[in-house]
N, C-alpha and C positions, 0 to 999 in steps of 0.2 A: 142893521145892527139893533139889538134889543135895547129898549129904553130902560136904564137902570132904575129910574124912579117908578116905572110901571112894575118892574120886578119886585122892588121893595114893597110897593103897595099890595101886590098879590100875596107876598109873605105875611104882611101885616094882617090882611083880611083872613088868611088861612089860620093864623094863630088866634085871632079874635074868635073865629068860629069854633076852634078847638077849645078855647077857654070857656065859651058859653056852653058847649056840650058837656065839659067837665063839671061845671057848676050845676047843670041839670042832673047829672049823675049823682053828685054829692047830695043834692036835695032829695032825690028819689031814695037814696040809701039812708037818709035821716041824719047825715053828718052835719049838714047845714039846716038849722032850725029857724033862724031869724032873718028878717029882711036886711038888717044892718050888716050881718056877716055875708049874706048873699051878695049885696052890692059891693062890699069890699073885695071879695074874691073875683067878682066880675071885672073890677077895675084894675087890679094889680097885674102887670104883665110878668108872669113867672119866668119867661124866657130871658128877661133882662137880668135876672139874678142867678144865672147859670154860666158855667164855662162854655166857650164856643161849641165844643164837641157834644155838649149835652142839650143844647137849645132845641134840636128836633124832637126831644122827648119831654119838653116842658109841660105838656098837658096829659102825660101818662100819670096815673094816680099812684106814684111810687117815689120813694126817696132816690136821690141821684147824687153821685159823688161830686164834690167841689174842690177836692185836693186836700193835702195835709191830713188825710185820714178822716175827713169830715164829710157830712152829707147835708143836703137840703131836704127838709122833711116832706113827706108825701102830702099832697093837698088835703086829703081827708083828715090827716093829723093836725094840720094848721086850723082847719075848721073846728075840729074837736077841741083844740086848745081855746079858741075864741069862745065857743059856745059853753064849754065847761066852766070857764071863768066868768061867764055872764058879763062880758065887757060892755061898757056903755060910754057914750060921749062924755068927755071931760075927766075921765079917770087918769090917775097917775100910775104907770105900770113899769115894772122892771123885768127885762128879759135877760136870761143867762144863756149865752151862746148865740152870738149874732150870725155867724156863718157869712153868707153872701148878702143877708139882709131881707130875704123874701118874707119870712114870718113877721119881721118888724114892720115891713111895709103894709101888710094886711092889718096888723094890730093898729098901726097909725091911722089907717083909713077908718077903722071901727071907732076909735076914741076921738077922732076928729081934731080940728085945730085947737079946741079948748083943752084937749087932753095932753098929757106929757108922757113920753116914752123914753126910757133909758135902756140901753142895751150894752152888755159887757161881752167882749171877745178876748180870749187869751192869745190867739195866733195873730201876730201882727200883720201878715200878708192878707189874711181874710178880713181883718179889721179895716185895712186900707181900701180893699176892693169894695167892701160894704159901704164905706163912707162915700166913695166916688159914685157908686151905683145909686144909692139912696138920694144923693143930691141931684144926679142926672135925671132921675125919674120923678123928682118933685117932692121928696120926703126929707127936706133939709131940717125939719123940726125934730128929728130923732136924735137924741143925745147919745153918742157912741163913746164908749170907754174901753181902753185897752188894759186888761188886767185879769186877775183871778176872780172869776164870777162867783165862786163859793163864798167870797167875802162880802158880796153885794156892794152897795154904795151908801155907807152910813150917813155921809153928809147930805145926801139927797132924800133920805128916808124921812117919814114913813111912806109906804106905797099902798095903793088900794088893791093891787094885784101883782103877783110875782109868778113867773113861769120859767121852767128850765127846759132847754132843748137838748140836754144830754143827761145820761142816767147816773144817778148818785147812789152810794151805798145806803144813804138815809137822807132825809130832808134836813139840810144844814140849819142848826139853831141860829146861826148868824143871819140867815135869810128870814126865818120865822120872826126874829126879833125886829126886823125892818118892815113888818107888815102892820097896817092899821087894824084896830079892832073892827071886826066885821069884814075884814079883807080875806082874800083867798090866795093860796099858793098851790101851784100844780107842778108835779115833778115825777119823772119816771124813776122808780126806786127798785133796786134789785141787784142781781149779779152782773158782773162785767162782761158776760158772754153774749151780750146783745138780746137778752130777754128779761124784761122787767114788768112791774105793775105800775099803771098810771095812778098816782095818788093825789087826791084833791083834799086839801086841808082848809077849813074855815076857822078863822080866829074868833073865838067867842069872847075871850078876855086875855090879859097879858100871859097867863099860863095855861089857858084852856083852848083846845082845838077840837073841832069835830072832823073826823076823817072818813073819807069815802074812797073805795077802791074801784076805779073805772075800767079795770081789765088789763089784759096783757098787751105789752108794746115792745118794740125793739129800737133802742137808741144807742148811739155811740157813747162811750164813757165820759163822765164829767171829771175833768182833771183839775186839781187844785188842792188847797189846804184841807178842805172838808169834802173832797171828792176821792177819786181813786189815785 
């Protein structure tokens, strides 16, 4: 009879090897640029943030369905988010669209124990799964909120960084207003047909932003008062 613990260990080692291979691939393609993002993506087990049927594909560099019409972002996009925002230890960050919590776990690793991460999810079942998974995998310091992400969290503002994991018709003013001076917000902006531009905005002053277009992306639509 096969030893179940031996079988589990083989699966663990296989997935660890796949994760390390993926990180090397992201480094070679220039998606990962810093050691802090490299270490975060090496540490977070993406398979734990996927439905059972998707776990075998955890380290393919593509988005995967997680139910309710939502997806988990491709690993290269998670790396791009972290690098584009120049995340550092100790930052206060707001995520719009928790999903199953993978992106949040990577960001939590980057900003460390001295950082604060808030994440909003509008779908209750996904919010509940993310909460359980983040606690189980050791990320109990992520503050999860169930609600309309387009409204942000005014009572917790201001934030050093804000990013959206769903595409909006425009960058909501509600979120721009919750950003610190010198802060950055990253959002997919464009049509609802799954093709948008990744827009990075840096807040120069209360009413002034410097805007950068980082290229084409494809995200699910942002639903809410200031979304679709």
